[in-house]
N, CA, C and O atoms as CSV, one atom per row, in Angstrom:
chain,resi,resn,atom,element,x,y,z
A,1,MET,N,N,-19.517,-15.968,5.440
A,1,MET,CA,C,-18.175,-15.947,5.948
A,1,MET,C,C,-17.634,-17.374,5.851
A,1,MET,O,O,-18.314,-18.332,6.218
A,2,ILE,N,N,-16.387,-17.504,5.347
A,2,ILE,CA,C,-15.839,-18.773,5.270
A,2,ILE,C,C,-14.671,-19.015,6.271
A,2,ILE,O,O,-14.378,-20.150,6.646
A,3,ALA,N,N,-14.021,-17.901,6.683
A,3,ALA,CA,C,-13.016,-17.932,7.708
A,3,ALA,C,C,-12.766,-16.527,8.306
A,3,ALA,O,O,-13.163,-15.502,7.753
A,4,ALA,N,N,-12.094,-16.544,9.450
A,4,ALA,CA,C,-11.743,-15.247,10.060
A,4,ALA,C,C,-10.138,-15.212,10.113
A,4,ALA,O,O,-9.473,-16.230,10.303
A,5,GLY,N,N,-9.630,-14.041,9.941
A,5,GLY,CA,C,-8.184,-13.843,10.124
A,5,GLY,C,C,-7.412,-14.327,8.932
A,5,GLY,O,O,-6.216,-14.590,9.061
A,6,VAL,N,N,-8.022,-14.460,7.778
A,6,VAL,CA,C,-7.397,-14.977,6.531
A,6,VAL,C,C,-6.943,-13.779,5.653
A,6,VAL,O,O,-7.747,-12.873,5.434
A,7,PRO,N,N,-5.759,-13.741,5.173
A,7,PRO,CA,C,-5.310,-12.587,4.321
A,7,PRO,C,C,-6.131,-12.562,3.073
A,7,PRO,O,O,-6.516,-13.597,2.530
A,8,ILE,N,N,-6.401,-11.316,2.609
A,8,ILE,CA,C,-7.160,-11.156,1.397
A,8,ILE,C,C,-6.304,-10.120,0.562
A,8,ILE,O,O,-5.836,-9.113,1.093
A,9,HIS,N,N,-6.131,-10.414,-0.729
A,9,HIS,CA,C,-5.395,-9.538,-1.568
A,9,HIS,C,C,-6.190,-9.263,-2.876
A,9,HIS,O,O,-6.624,-10.191,-3.558
A,10,VAL,N,N,-6.365,-7.957,-3.201
A,10,VAL,CA,C,-7.082,-7.592,-4.371
A,10,VAL,C,C,-6.108,-6.715,-5.090
A,10,VAL,O,O,-5.423,-5.880,-4.500
A,11,MET,N,N,-6.061,-6.938,-6.461
A,11,MET,CA,C,-5.187,-6.131,-7.292
A,11,MET,C,C,-5.707,-5.939,-8.661
A,11,MET,O,O,-6.409,-6.811,-9.173
A,12,THR,N,N,-5.413,-4.879,-9.267
A,12,THR,CA,C,-5.611,-4.591,-10.672
A,12,THR,C,C,-4.354,-4.592,-11.496
A,12,THR,O,O,-3.260,-4.343,-10.989
A,13,THR,N,N,-4.517,-4.878,-12.787
A,13,THR,CA,C,-3.442,-4.947,-13.667
A,13,THR,C,C,-3.723,-4.444,-15.047
A,13,THR,O,O,-4.884,-4.560,-15.440
A,14,PRO,N,N,-2.845,-3.905,-15.837
A,14,PRO,CA,C,-3.124,-3.557,-17.139
A,14,PRO,C,C,-3.139,-4.787,-18.100
A,14,PRO,O,O,-3.576,-4.611,-19.238
A,15,ARG,N,N,-2.727,-5.921,-17.754
A,15,ARG,CA,C,-2.600,-7.024,-18.621
A,15,ARG,C,C,-4.000,-7.487,-19.167
A,15,ARG,O,O,-4.955,-7.519,-18.391
A,16,ASP,N,N,-4.129,-7.811,-20.353
A,16,ASP,CA,C,-5.344,-8.302,-20.898
A,16,ASP,C,C,-5.649,-9.650,-20.340
A,16,ASP,O,O,-4.702,-10.412,-20.146
A,17,GLY,N,N,-6.859,-10.030,-20.063
A,17,GLY,CA,C,-7.207,-11.306,-19.479
A,17,GLY,C,C,-7.200,-11.490,-18.021
A,17,GLY,O,O,-7.839,-12.413,-17.516
A,18,ASN,N,N,-6.498,-10.645,-17.300
A,18,ASN,CA,C,-6.422,-10.668,-15.849
A,18,ASN,C,C,-6.529,-9.249,-15.353
A,18,ASN,O,O,-5.583,-8.753,-14.741
A,19,ARG,N,N,-7.640,-8.569,-15.586
A,19,ARG,CA,C,-7.766,-7.203,-15.262
A,19,ARG,C,C,-7.932,-7.048,-13.720
A,19,ARG,O,O,-7.356,-6.097,-13.193
A,20,LEU,N,N,-8.620,-7.844,-13.000
A,20,LEU,CA,C,-8.837,-7.691,-11.610
A,20,LEU,C,C,-8.771,-9.067,-10.963
A,20,LEU,O,O,-9.427,-10.009,-11.406
A,21,GLU,N,N,-7.950,-9.169,-9.885
A,21,GLU,CA,C,-7.791,-10.411,-9.233
A,21,GLU,C,C,-8.076,-10.308,-7.801
A,21,GLU,O,O,-7.833,-9.256,-7.211
A,22,LEU,N,N,-8.612,-11.396,-7.153
A,22,LEU,CA,C,-8.803,-11.501,-5.775
A,22,LEU,C,C,-8.147,-12.786,-5.324
A,22,LEU,O,O,-8.351,-13.845,-5.918
A,23,HIS,N,N,-7.339,-12.682,-4.246
A,23,HIS,CA,C,-6.709,-13.829,-3.704
A,23,HIS,C,C,-7.128,-13.914,-2.190
A,23,HIS,O,O,-7.019,-12.935,-1.452
A,24,ALA,N,N,-7.589,-15.068,-1.782
A,24,ALA,CA,C,-7.941,-15.277,-0.351
A,24,ALA,C,C,-7.128,-16.534,0.059
A,24,ALA,O,O,-6.983,-17.525,-0.657
A,25,GLY,N,N,-6.626,-16.369,1.283
A,25,GLY,CA,C,-5.809,-17.503,1.805
A,25,GLY,C,C,-4.341,-17.310,1.553
A,25,GLY,O,O,-3.912,-16.433,0.802
A,26,ASP,N,N,-3.628,-18.115,2.174
A,26,ASP,CA,C,-2.093,-18.127,2.031
A,26,ASP,C,C,-1.653,-19.463,2.538
A,26,ASP,O,O,-2.308,-20.099,3.364
A,27,PRO,N,N,-0.541,-19.863,2.027
A,27,PRO,CA,C,0.069,-21.203,2.596
A,27,PRO,C,C,0.216,-21.164,4.092
A,27,PRO,O,O,0.073,-22.213,4.719
A,28,ASN,N,N,0.502,-19.993,4.739
A,28,ASN,CA,C,0.510,-19.987,6.254
A,28,ASN,C,C,-0.862,-19.870,6.925
A,28,ASN,O,O,-1.022,-20.183,8.105
A,29,PHE,N,N,-1.809,-19.431,6.175
A,29,PHE,CA,C,-3.211,-19.315,6.659
A,29,PHE,C,C,-4.188,-19.822,5.603
A,29,PHE,O,O,-4.878,-19.054,4.931
A,30,PRO,N,N,-4.216,-21.163,5.485
A,30,PRO,CA,C,-5.091,-21.761,4.476
A,30,PRO,C,C,-6.642,-21.572,4.842
A,30,PRO,O,O,-7.057,-21.462,5.996
A,31,LEU,N,N,-7.414,-21.551,3.716
A,31,LEU,CA,C,-8.835,-21.536,3.872
A,31,LEU,C,C,-9.319,-22.957,4.140
A,31,LEU,O,O,-8.941,-23.892,3.435
A,32,PRO,N,N,-10.198,-23.121,5.214
A,32,PRO,CA,C,-10.685,-24.383,5.499
A,32,PRO,C,C,-11.680,-24.820,4.360
A,32,PRO,O,O,-12.483,-24.047,3.837
A,33,GLY,N,N,-11.534,-26.146,4.037
A,33,GLY,CA,C,-12.508,-26.723,2.985
A,33,GLY,C,C,-12.191,-26.364,1.560
A,33,GLY,O,O,-12.936,-26.757,0.663
A,34,ILE,N,N,-11.100,-25.621,1.297
A,34,ILE,CA,C,-10.790,-25.296,-0.010
A,34,ILE,C,C,-9.513,-26.059,-0.519
A,34,ILE,O,O,-8.505,-26.023,0.187
A,35,PRO,N,N,-9.505,-26.707,-1.640
A,35,PRO,CA,C,-8.338,-27.462,-2.005
A,35,PRO,C,C,-7.150,-26.530,-2.234
A,35,PRO,O,O,-7.217,-25.541,-2.965
A,36,GLY,N,N,-6.079,-26.900,-1.575
A,36,GLY,CA,C,-4.914,-26.115,-1.661
A,36,GLY,C,C,-4.909,-24.939,-0.679
A,36,GLY,O,O,-3.875,-24.284,-0.545
A,37,GLY,N,N,-5.958,-24.656,-0.021
A,37,GLY,CA,C,-6.096,-23.615,0.926
A,37,GLY,C,C,-6.139,-22.163,0.426
A,37,GLY,O,O,-6.198,-21.221,1.216
A,38,ARG,N,N,-6.108,-22.003,-0.937
A,38,ARG,CA,C,-6.145,-20.666,-1.414
A,38,ARG,C,C,-7.287,-20.564,-2.500
A,38,ARG,O,O,-7.644,-21.516,-3.195
A,39,LEU,N,N,-7.798,-19.332,-2.557
A,39,LEU,CA,C,-8.893,-19.109,-3.546
A,39,LEU,C,C,-8.405,-17.927,-4.434
A,39,LEU,O,O,-7.983,-16.887,-3.929
A,40,ARG,N,N,-8.476,-18.122,-5.724
A,40,ARG,CA,C,-8.009,-17.113,-6.684
A,40,ARG,C,C,-9.226,-16.946,-7.662
A,40,ARG,O,O,-9.744,-17.890,-8.259
A,41,VAL,N,N,-9.626,-15.621,-7.758
A,41,VAL,CA,C,-10.715,-15.300,-8.608
A,41,VAL,C,C,-10.175,-14.191,-9.649
A,41,VAL,O,O,-9.498,-13.250,-9.234
A,42,VAL,N,N,-10.477,-14.324,-10.924
A,42,VAL,CA,C,-9.975,-13.372,-11.910
A,42,VAL,C,C,-11.170,-12.887,-12.780
A,42,VAL,O,O,-11.937,-13.674,-13.334
A,43,TRP,N,N,-11.267,-11.602,-12.857
A,43,TRP,CA,C,-12.261,-10.969,-13.773
A,43,TRP,C,C,-11.536,-10.415,-14.979
A,43,TRP,O,O,-10.716,-9.503,-14.873
A,44,PRO,N,N,-11.866,-11.002,-16.159
A,44,PRO,CA,C,-10.987,-10.514,-17.363
A,44,PRO,C,C,-11.411,-9.196,-17.897
A,44,PRO,O,O,-10.600,-8.568,-18.578
A,45,ASP,N,N,-12.684,-8.665,-17.646
A,45,ASP,CA,C,-13.078,-7.468,-18.316
A,45,ASP,C,C,-13.385,-6.331,-17.355
A,45,ASP,O,O,-14.282,-5.527,-17.609
A,46,TYR,N,N,-12.697,-6.264,-16.326
A,46,TYR,CA,C,-12.845,-5.236,-15.321
A,46,TYR,C,C,-12.518,-3.811,-15.939
A,46,TYR,O,O,-11.504,-3.668,-16.622
A,47,GLN,N,N,-13.328,-2.829,-15.710
A,47,GLN,CA,C,-13.105,-1.456,-16.170
A,47,GLN,C,C,-12.965,-0.611,-14.919
A,47,GLN,O,O,-13.829,-0.627,-14.042
A,48,GLY,N,N,-11.909,0.098,-14.851
A,48,GLY,CA,C,-11.732,0.941,-13.674
A,48,GLY,C,C,-10.300,1.004,-13.221
A,48,GLY,O,O,-9.398,0.957,-14.057
A,49,GLY,N,N,-10.050,1.107,-11.940
A,49,GLY,CA,C,-8.771,1.186,-11.410
A,49,GLY,C,C,-8.508,2.569,-10.796
A,49,GLY,O,O,-9.446,3.334,-10.568
A,50,HIS,N,N,-7.284,2.875,-10.539
A,50,HIS,CA,C,-6.897,4.181,-10.051
A,50,HIS,C,C,-6.060,5.004,-11.032
A,50,HIS,O,O,-5.445,4.480,-11.961
A,51,SER,N,N,-6.063,6.290,-10.789
A,51,SER,CA,C,-5.323,7.104,-11.699
A,51,SER,C,C,-3.845,7.210,-11.179
A,51,SER,O,O,-3.608,7.435,-9.992
A,52,PRO,N,N,-2.872,7.040,-12.111
A,52,PRO,CA,C,-1.487,7.241,-11.646
A,52,PRO,C,C,-1.271,8.585,-11.162
A,52,PRO,O,O,-0.438,8.775,-10.275
A,53,MET,N,N,-1.992,9.612,-11.696
A,53,MET,CA,C,-1.766,10.947,-11.173
A,53,MET,C,C,-2.044,11.175,-9.749
A,53,MET,O,O,-1.438,12.032,-9.106
A,54,LEU,N,N,-3.024,10.359,-9.208
A,54,LEU,CA,C,-3.293,10.422,-7.695
A,54,LEU,C,C,-2.084,9.887,-6.943
A,54,LEU,O,O,-1.697,10.473,-5.932
A,55,SER,N,N,-1.473,8.799,-7.396
A,55,SER,CA,C,-0.262,8.266,-6.751
A,55,SER,C,C,0.871,9.323,-6.814
A,55,SER,O,O,1.579,9.497,-5.822
A,56,TYR,N,N,1.064,10.039,-7.958
A,56,TYR,CA,C,2.219,10.990,-8.053
A,56,TYR,C,C,1.816,12.178,-7.127
A,56,TYR,O,O,2.695,12.723,-6.458
A,57,ALA,N,N,0.579,12.584,-7.063
A,57,ALA,CA,C,0.230,13.665,-6.118
A,57,ALA,C,C,0.471,13.295,-4.745
A,57,ALA,O,O,1.012,14.114,-4.002
A,58,ARG,N,N,0.129,12.146,-4.318
A,58,ARG,CA,C,0.382,11.619,-2.956
A,58,ARG,C,C,1.885,11.586,-2.647
A,58,ARG,O,O,2.283,11.994,-1.555
A,59,TYR,N,N,2.696,11.133,-3.535
A,59,TYR,CA,C,4.166,11.155,-3.353
A,59,TYR,C,C,4.694,12.606,-3.216
A,59,TYR,O,O,5.593,12.883,-2.421
A,60,ALA,N,N,4.129,13.479,-3.983
A,60,ALA,CA,C,4.606,14.844,-4.001
A,60,ALA,C,C,4.272,15.519,-2.718
A,60,ALA,O,O,5.136,16.183,-2.146
A,61,TRP,N,N,3.064,15.392,-2.227
A,61,TRP,CA,C,2.637,15.956,-0.920
A,61,TRP,C,C,3.385,15.339,0.180
A,61,TRP,O,O,3.817,16.024,1.106
A,62,GLY,N,N,3.558,14.034,0.111
A,62,GLY,CA,C,4.355,13.358,1.201
A,62,GLY,C,C,5.760,13.813,1.292
A,62,GLY,O,O,6.304,14.110,2.356
A,63,GLY,N,N,6.335,13.855,0.100
A,63,GLY,CA,C,7.755,14.337,0.031
A,63,GLY,C,C,7.873,15.782,0.579
A,63,GLY,O,O,8.793,16.085,1.339
A,64,GLY,N,N,6.938,16.658,0.187
A,64,GLY,CA,C,6.908,18.094,0.632
A,64,GLY,C,C,6.839,18.191,2.204
A,64,GLY,O,O,7.543,18.973,2.843
A,65,VAL,N,N,5.911,17.311,2.780
A,65,VAL,CA,C,5.785,17.303,4.219
A,65,VAL,C,C,7.026,16.905,4.845
A,65,VAL,O,O,7.446,17.508,5.834
A,66,LEU,N,N,7.708,15.816,4.271
A,66,LEU,CA,C,8.960,15.376,4.896
A,66,LEU,C,C,10.028,16.395,4.778
A,66,LEU,O,O,10.815,16.502,5.719
A,67,ILE,N,N,10.156,17.167,3.723
A,67,ILE,CA,C,11.131,18.199,3.592
A,67,ILE,C,C,10.925,19.345,4.638
A,67,ILE,O,O,11.880,19.841,5.237
A,68,VAL,N,N,9.631,19.737,4.825
A,68,VAL,CA,C,9.231,20.709,5.840
A,68,VAL,C,C,9.608,20.209,7.174
A,68,VAL,O,O,10.157,20.982,7.959
A,69,LEU,N,N,9.359,18.959,7.511
A,69,LEU,CA,C,9.619,18.365,8.951
A,69,LEU,C,C,11.159,18.345,9.121
A,69,LEU,O,O,11.659,18.645,10.205
A,70,LEU,N,N,11.913,17.990,8.050
A,70,LEU,CA,C,13.360,18.008,8.146
A,70,LEU,C,C,13.923,19.358,8.322
A,70,LEU,O,O,14.905,19.527,9.046
A,71,GLY,N,N,13.314,20.392,7.655
A,71,GLY,CA,C,13.720,21.734,7.908
A,71,GLY,C,C,13.529,22.195,9.334
A,71,GLY,O,O,14.396,22.843,9.922
A,72,PHE,N,N,12.355,21.843,9.889
A,72,PHE,CA,C,12.114,22.204,11.304
A,72,PHE,C,C,13.111,21.509,12.267
A,72,PHE,O,O,13.601,22.106,13.226
A,73,ALA,N,N,13.391,20.195,11.958
A,73,ALA,CA,C,14.421,19.451,12.813
A,73,ALA,C,C,15.757,20.051,12.714
A,73,ALA,O,O,16.423,20.165,13.743
A,74,VAL,N,N,16.219,20.449,11.583
A,74,VAL,CA,C,17.558,21.134,11.376
A,74,VAL,C,C,17.536,22.438,12.083
A,74,VAL,O,O,18.490,22.742,12.799
A,75,ALA,N,N,16.531,23.225,11.940
A,75,ALA,CA,C,16.428,24.447,12.618
A,75,ALA,C,C,16.466,24.301,14.166
A,75,ALA,O,O,17.103,25.090,14.864
A,76,ALA,N,N,15.787,23.300,14.652
A,76,ALA,CA,C,15.747,23.086,16.099
A,76,ALA,C,C,17.115,22.648,16.640
A,76,ALA,O,O,17.497,23.066,17.733
A,77,VAL,N,N,17.876,21.800,15.884
A,77,VAL,CA,C,19.191,21.371,16.295
A,77,VAL,C,C,20.122,22.501,16.230
A,77,VAL,O,O,20.938,22.644,17.141
A,78,ARG,N,N,20.079,23.361,15.194
A,78,ARG,CA,C,20.974,24.566,15.225
A,78,ARG,C,C,20.679,25.506,16.333
A,78,ARG,O,O,21.584,26.063,16.953
A,79,ARG,N,N,19.435,25.686,16.587
A,79,ARG,CA,C,19.047,26.627,17.755
A,79,ARG,C,C,19.521,26.078,19.024
A,79,ARG,O,O,19.979,26.849,19.867
A,80,ASP,N,N,19.456,24.778,19.250
A,80,ASP,CA,C,19.912,24.136,20.519
A,80,ASP,C,C,21.489,24.177,20.582
A,80,ASP,O,O,22.059,24.363,21.657
A,81,GLU,N,N,22.185,23.996,19.391
A,81,GLU,CA,C,23.594,24.115,19.456
A,81,GLU,C,C,24.100,25.521,19.864
A,81,GLU,O,O,25.028,25.686,20.656
A,82,ARG,N,N,23.392,26.553,19.238
A,82,ARG,CA,C,23.721,27.916,19.536
A,82,ARG,C,C,23.549,28.273,21.039
A,82,ARG,O,O,24.335,28.986,21.662
A,83,GLY,N,N,22.423,27.692,21.553
A,83,GLY,CA,C,22.136,27.990,22.921
A,83,GLY,C,C,23.174,27.338,23.882
A,83,GLY,O,O,23.511,27.903,24.923
A,84,ASN,N,N,23.678,26.108,23.491
A,84,ASN,CA,C,24.613,25.432,24.398
A,84,ASN,C,C,26.014,25.976,24.366
A,84,ASN,O,O,26.791,25.809,25.306
A,85,LEU,N,N,26.337,26.659,23.219
A,85,LEU,CA,C,27.800,27.146,23.043
A,85,LEU,C,C,27.970,28.517,23.744
A,85,LEU,O,O,29.093,28.848,24.124
A,86,THR,N,N,26.906,29.325,23.929
A,86,THR,CA,C,27.097,30.638,24.534
A,86,THR,C,C,26.889,30.570,26.039
A,86,THR,O,O,27.008,31.584,26.726
């Protein structure tokens, strides 16, 4: 362990030469004993990552849930309005 409470960022990219990157530290939260307070590590030959189809499926399910919740909210408001008018 080199520090506690320091932000860590890991990302993958399709660019050649920078397939996987790890960033530790931040200008607001520098790493002690590291020049510049940031550590950047790059792996050029990383194989893997995530499938875009999983992201699309997550968005589709999330959108579907939001539509269903919105439908329930509209139905509840209409029901309440009908009850108050009579």
